[in-house]
N, C-alpha and C positions, 0 to 999 in steps of 0.2 A: 504494500500500500504506500502510495506517495503521500508525503506530509505537506500540508498547506499551512504556512506561517502567517500570522497576523498579530502584530503587537500594538495595533491602534484600537483602543476600546470602542471608538465610534464606528468602526468597520466590522466588528466581530459578528454582528447579525448577518451581514451580507456574506462574510467569509463562511459562516456556518451553512448558508444556503448553497454556496459553491461546493463545499466539502460533502454535503449530503447528496447533491445532484450527481457528483462524479465519483463518490466513494473514497474521498481523501480523508486522511487523519488530520484533524484541526489542532494546531499548536499555537500557543501565545507566548512561548519563551523565546530566547535568543537563538538565531540561526546558528547551528553548529558549524565549526570550521573543519568540515570534512569534504573530501573530493567527491561528493555525491550531489545530485541535483534535487532541488526542492522548489516548490511553488511559493511565491510571496505575494500576498494581497496588500496593496497600498493604494493611496489616493491616485497614483499614476495609472493603476490598473494591475492586471495579473502578469507576473513575470516568472520565468524559469531561471533559477540562480544556482550556481555551483557554490557549495558552502565555503570552500577555501578560496574562492575568487568572487566575493559578493558584489564587486563593482561591475562584473560582467553579467549583464542581464539580457535575456531574450524575451521580447514581447512581439505580439502581432500588431503592427501599426500600418494601417492602410492610408494614413494621412500624411506621412513624411518619409524621408529617407529614400531608399532604392525603389520602393513601391510607388511613391509619388512621382519620382523621376521617370519611371517606365510608363506611368499613366500619361504623362505629358509628352514624352519624347520616344516612346517605345515602338513606333512604326505602325500602330493601328492595324488595319486589316492586312497589311503587308507582312506581318509577323508569321513565322512558320506555324505557330499554334493556331492562328486564325485560319490559315489555308487548310491545315489538317482537319480542323473541325468543320470547315465549310461555311464560315461567316461570309456574307455578301451584303451588298447594299440593299438587295431585295428581301433578304430573309436572315434572321438571326436564330439559329436553332436552339432548342432546349437541350441542356446538357446535364448529365449526372457525372460529377467528379467523384468517382468511387473510392479514391485514395486522396482525400482532400489535403491532409497534412496541415501546413501553416496557411493554406488558402491562397497562395500566390497565383497559381494558374487559374483558380476559380475567379479571383479578382480580375485578372486580365480578360477572361471571357465575359465577365459581367460588365467590364468597361466597354467591351465591344457590343453590348446590348443583349447578350444571351441571358436567359433565365437559367440559373445554375442550382441544382440540388447537390449539396456537398455532404458526403458521407465520411465520417472519421471515427474509427473504432477505439483508438488509443485515448484514454480519458484525459491525460495531461495535455495532449495536443488539441483535443476537442475543446477543452476548457480555455486554452489560450486563444484559439480561433474564435470561440464565442465571445470572449472578452473584447477582442479586436473588432469584431463586427458591431458590438454594442457601443464601443467608444466612437466608431465611425459615424454613428447616427447623429452625432453632435457637430459634424463637419459638413457644412452646406455643400461643399464641392464633391464630397465623397458619398454622402448619405444616399443619394439617388442611385449610385452604383452598387453599394453593398445591399440595397433593398432588393437587388436581383438575385441575391444569394440566400438560400435556405439551408441551414445546417442541421444535420441529423447525427446524433451521437449513436453509432451502432456499426456493426460489421456488415460490409457489403456482401459477404458470403450469405447473409440472411436477407439483406435489404434488396438485393438484386433478384427479384422474383417477378417474372412476367405477369402482367395483368391479362384479363380476358382478351384485350386488344392485341396482346402478344408483344407489347413494348411499353417501356416506362418513360422514354425520352427519345429525342431525335438522335442524340449522340451519347455514348458512354465513354468517359475519359479515364484512363488508368495511368498512374505514375508510381509504380511500386518501388520500394527502396531495396537496393541490393548492394553487396560489397563493391561491385565494379563502379558504382556511382562515386564512391569516396576516392577513387583513383584518377578521376578526371583532371584534378588539379593538385599541385603540390601542397597548397595551403587551402584548407577548407574553412569557410567563414564560420565565425563563432556560433551563430544561430543554427546553421546546418549541422555543425559538429555536435551541438547539444541535442538537436533533433535526432540524429543518428544514435547517440548514446542512449537516449531515452526510449526510442521506438525499436531499435534493432532492425533486422532484415524482415522483409515480407516474404518469407519462405513459402507461403501458401498462395502467392499471387497468381501462379499459373492456373489455379483452380477457378479464378475469376473470369478468365477470358471467354469461356463458353457461356457462362452466365451473362456476361456483358453483351455478347453477340445476340443472345436470346431477348435481351431487354432493349436493344437499340433499334430504332426504326430505320435509321439511315446508315450509321457506321459506328465502329468502335475505333478510338484513337489511343494508342499506347505510346507513352513517352519512354524512350530508352537512352542509355548511353550510346554514343555514336557507333562504337564497334561491338556492342553487346549482341548476343544472339536474340532472335525474336522470342517473345514471351511464349512459354509452353512449347517452343520449337515449331510454332505454327506460322508459316510464311504469310506476310500481309499482302493485301491487294497491291499496295505500293507504299513507298516511304518518302518522307521529306527529311533530308539530312543536312544538319547545320554543322557548326564548328565543333561542338561538344555533344550535342543531343541529336536524336533522331525520332521522328514521329512515324510510327507504323500505323497504317490505315487499313482497317478491315471493312470493306465497303459492302453494304447491303442494298441501298437504294440511293437515288440522287437526293441531295439535300435541298428539299423544297418544302413549302408548307403542306401539311397533310390534307 
């Protein structure tokens, strides 16, 4: 069980709600100086902190930093992820991000006008993402974007179940975490390193592909490291390859309004 620390008496009620919702242990003592990761609830929001490096904090922030820069200057519909998902001026597909993580790709797709259902099973990551989405509601430039994202805390292995229509969304997007991701660059950014340490590897991600295909009306898009093998060894319909990443597309139908 992950511990949630809150030493502000005025925030303990809200901290208790977070702890109950995600199954965290609630503590009000001093953060231990240990090389472990803990959650800290403060007036700035929810953050992931390594006990022996308390000044290094990981938060989900859609309003500043790299996320804000990409929103303003990221290339819009010319980005590979937009092409892979099939965003166009005529239609913005509905998307299930079945491995939402810290919500970065979900936010990019929401910026492009897609309605995104974000599934995240890891409670620490889901709590961080939920907090980032709630804080974004108070930023007038970002609130209309994050309103396109609906977060569900749960496993896609259970949530990806076809309806009577045979599909849940136009697109199902997968970005599973594997060891090869950590080898893309010599220096992994602090937030991604923390994310990997907490989440570990998605060793069961290969089981999601067939579920995703059954739930997608138009296509499944799988984000991979540039030189990685296709997920579950299943060759895609085609791929879009960038400098470090690759988007494998499993096509079912043309991306148009149903």
